[in-house]
C-alpha angles and dihedrals in degrees: 000000000000095000096103091052092048091046091049090049092052092048090050091050092049093049091048092052093047093050094043092048091072092066113081123230119255121209115230093256090049092049092051091050091046093052092044094052094042091051092045088054089062087061090062096078120106116266090245093055107130101186130100109278109214138119123231113210100217108166097112092048098041098045090059093052094038112033091180092054096115094047092046093049092047093048089051092048090051092060115098111270095018100084129116123310090194130033139163133181114229123178102310097337137078119219116207139177122208133184125223114192111225093235097051139074117334093351090078089068091047089067098232096148104059116166100239097032135079107274111243142197127195132239113200126199118210139193109205122189140132089298092060138257113320122193108228103165134028118181129178112220134178117269117258111059121129111236112160107208132211108058079153126343119260088236091056092050092049093047087054086066092046092254122144107217 
């Protein structure tokens, strides 16, 4: 009698685990740094900005719709001038934050500049170590913040771990 409900529950659990498995785990220190940098980014808008200043963590949603999201974001960050605007070395890893304008590179296919919607950019949070560059955070943010990129190029950081981007 309860078999359909149990079966539905098991299917729901399985689907939840499959979808959630695409999002990498962040250590506590990484999560604190991610939230700090993402919130600092919101302070980079001009004083006269009249839009809503908030970030929209979108990794879980976007990775389902765009399975190549991490590769596309990394390839964009590796291009000259698109590297991190924040970075910090932490015990064998380098954490970095990059910005991807919604009207450039792969972001055009992510549909961040819809006509009747708030135009958005993306800030991406990375863990870089000898295993490569791993996308940990992906937030949509309103267009207009000042984030000067290239504290060090993404290629330089990766070469420091003997990676060949």
